[in-house]
C-alpha positions as CSV (number, residue, x, y, z in Angstrom):
1,M,0.0,0.0,0.0
2,E,1.3,3.5,-0.9
3,K,0.3,7.0,-0.2
4,K,0.8,10.1,-2.4
5,V,0.1,13.5,-1.0
6,L,-1.6,15.5,-3.8
7,S,-1.8,18.8,-2.0
8,E,-1.0,20.2,1.4
9,Q,-2.3,23.3,3.1
10,A,0.1,24.4,5.8
11,I,0.2,27.4,8.2
12,I,3.6,28.5,9.3
13,Y,3.8,30.7,12.3
14,G,6.2,31.7,15.1
15,D,8.2,34.5,16.6
16,V,10.6,36.6,14.6
17,A,13.8,35.8,16.5
18,M,16.4,38.2,15.0
19,P,20.0,38.0,16.1
20,K,21.1,40.2,19.0
21,G,21.5,43.8,17.8
22,W,19.3,43.3,14.7
23,D,15.9,43.5,16.4
24,I,12.9,44.7,14.3
25,D,12.2,48.4,15.0
26,R,8.5,47.9,15.5
27,F,8.0,51.6,16.2
28,D,9.4,52.3,12.7
29,L,6.9,49.9,11.1
30,A,4.0,51.4,13.1
31,K,5.0,54.9,12.0
32,S,5.3,53.8,8.4
33,T,1.8,52.2,8.6
34,F,0.3,55.3,10.1
35,E,2.0,57.5,7.4
36,S,0.8,55.4,4.5
37,L,-2.8,55.3,5.8
38,N,-2.8,59.0,6.7
39,L,-1.4,60.1,3.4
40,N,-3.2,57.4,1.4
41,E,0.1,56.2,-0.2
42,K,1.8,52.9,-0.8
43,F,3.7,51.5,2.1
44,K,7.3,52.8,1.8
45,F,10.3,50.6,1.7
46,S,12.5,50.8,4.9
47,K,15.5,49.0,6.3
48,T,13.2,47.6,9.1
49,W,10.7,46.2,6.7
50,D,13.4,44.7,4.6
51,S,14.9,43.0,7.7
52,L,11.5,41.5,8.6
53,N,10.8,40.4,5.0
54,K,14.2,38.8,4.6
55,Y,13.9,36.9,7.9
56,I,10.5,35.4,6.7
57,I,11.7,34.6,3.2
58,E,15.0,33.0,4.4
59,H,13.6,31.0,7.3
60,V,10.7,29.6,5.3
61,H,13.1,28.6,2.6
62,L,15.6,27.0,5.0
63,D,13.0,25.2,7.2
64,Y,10.3,24.2,4.6
65,Y,12.0,24.5,1.2
66,I,9.4,27.1,0.0
67,K,10.9,29.9,-2.1
68,L,9.0,33.2,-1.9
69,V,9.3,36.6,-3.6
70,N,7.4,39.7,-2.6
71,K,4.1,40.6,-4.2
72,N,2.7,43.5,-2.1
73,T,2.7,44.9,1.4
74,W,0.6,47.2,3.6
75,G,-0.1,47.9,7.2
76,N,-3.3,48.2,9.1
77,I,-4.3,49.9,12.4
78,Y,-7.1,48.3,14.4
79,I,-9.0,50.2,17.1
80,P,-10.2,48.5,20.3
81,N,-12.9,45.8,19.7
82,E,-12.6,46.1,15.9
83,K,-13.4,43.0,13.9
84,T,-12.6,42.9,10.1
85,E,-14.9,41.6,7.5
86,P,-13.7,38.3,6.1
87,L,-10.5,39.1,4.0
88,L,-9.2,37.3,0.9
89,N,-6.0,38.4,-0.8
90,I,-6.6,36.8,-4.2
91,D,-8.7,37.9,-7.1
92,P,-10.8,34.8,-8.0
93,V,-11.1,35.8,-11.6
94,D,-7.3,36.5,-11.9
95,L,-5.6,33.8,-10.1
96,R,-2.5,34.0,-12.3
97,N,-1.7,37.5,-10.9
98,S,-2.8,36.8,-7.3
99,P,-0.4,36.1,-4.5
100,D,0.3,32.5,-3.3
101,Y,0.9,33.3,0.4
102,T,-0.2,35.9,2.9
103,C,1.9,36.8,5.9
104,L,0.5,38.7,8.9
105,Y,3.1,40.2,11.3
106,G,2.1,41.6,14.7
107,V,3.9,44.9,14.8
108,N,2.3,45.9,18.1
109,T,-0.7,43.7,19.1
110,S,-2.5,42.6,22.1
111,D,-5.6,40.4,22.3
112,C,-5.6,40.0,18.5
113,M,-7.1,36.8,17.1
114,V,-6.9,35.6,13.5
115,R,-9.4,33.1,12.2
116,I,-8.3,31.3,9.0
117,Y,-10.9,29.3,7.0
118,Y,-10.0,26.2,5.1
119,D,-11.7,23.2,3.4
120,D,-10.8,19.6,4.3
121,N,-12.1,17.8,1.3
122,R,-15.9,17.4,1.8
123,R,-15.7,19.1,5.2
124,K,-16.0,22.7,4.1
125,G,-15.9,25.9,6.1
126,R,-13.5,24.7,8.7
127,S,-11.5,27.3,10.7
128,W,-8.5,27.6,12.9
129,D,-7.9,30.4,15.4
130,I,-4.5,31.7,16.4
131,E,-3.5,34.7,18.5
132,L,-1.3,37.1,16.7
133,K,1.1,38.4,19.3
134,T,3.6,41.2,19.1
135,N,6.7,40.2,17.0
136,M,5.0,37.1,15.7
137,F,4.1,36.1,12.1
138,I,1.5,33.8,10.5
139,L,2.0,32.6,6.9
140,F,-0.8,30.8,5.1
141,P,-2.1,30.3,1.5
142,S,-3.7,33.4,0.1
143,T,-6.6,31.3,-1.1
144,N,-7.7,31.1,2.5
145,M,-10.2,33.6,3.7
146,Y,-9.4,35.1,7.2
147,Y,-10.5,37.7,9.6
148,I,-8.9,39.6,12.4
149,N,-10.7,40.1,15.7
150,N,-9.3,42.6,18.2
151,T,-10.6,42.5,21.7
152,Q,-8.0,44.9,23.2
153,K,-9.5,47.6,25.3
154,G,-7.2,50.6,25.4
155,S,-4.6,50.6,22.6
156,L,-4.3,50.3,18.9
157,N,-3.1,47.1,17.1
158,F,-0.7,47.4,14.2
159,V,-0.5,44.5,11.8
160,Q,1.8,44.3,8.8
161,T,0.5,42.2,5.8
162,I,3.0,40.9,3.2
163,T,1.9,38.8,0.2
164,Y,4.2,36.5,-1.6
165,E,4.5,34.5,-4.8
166,F,5.8,30.9,-4.7
167,I,8.7,30.3,-7.2
């Protein structure tokens, strides 16, 4: 008897453990998010963002043999008790130009839950909940719908989203 895995849907998550002295300047990312939203501009490239991005790309490649290249990035600010509508980072009528993976990074988060929906063959509409903590990332297929539920009471949550293409 043999088994062949035809497809796999994995979620990769963990803390961003940078080497000593190379920590992510989360204040810089939060400031860039605020500026891009306030000025209605694209998220600007920065050394901090580049360090985070390279960490994710390199660790995913080394640990799981998945080669990624950037597609897009943006930041969001969530007010206390804000819950997003379900989010999907692909265009169903243009899958060729849609990203393959979505990464959420907790720039500054507390009480921030992410629910990721997936199908398990005939068992449709399943979901998995994970808390997005500060300095943590969650990487999952962009075909998965998700939403972010913030139950924090007195502060803002900053979340960086990066989409990737699989090469």
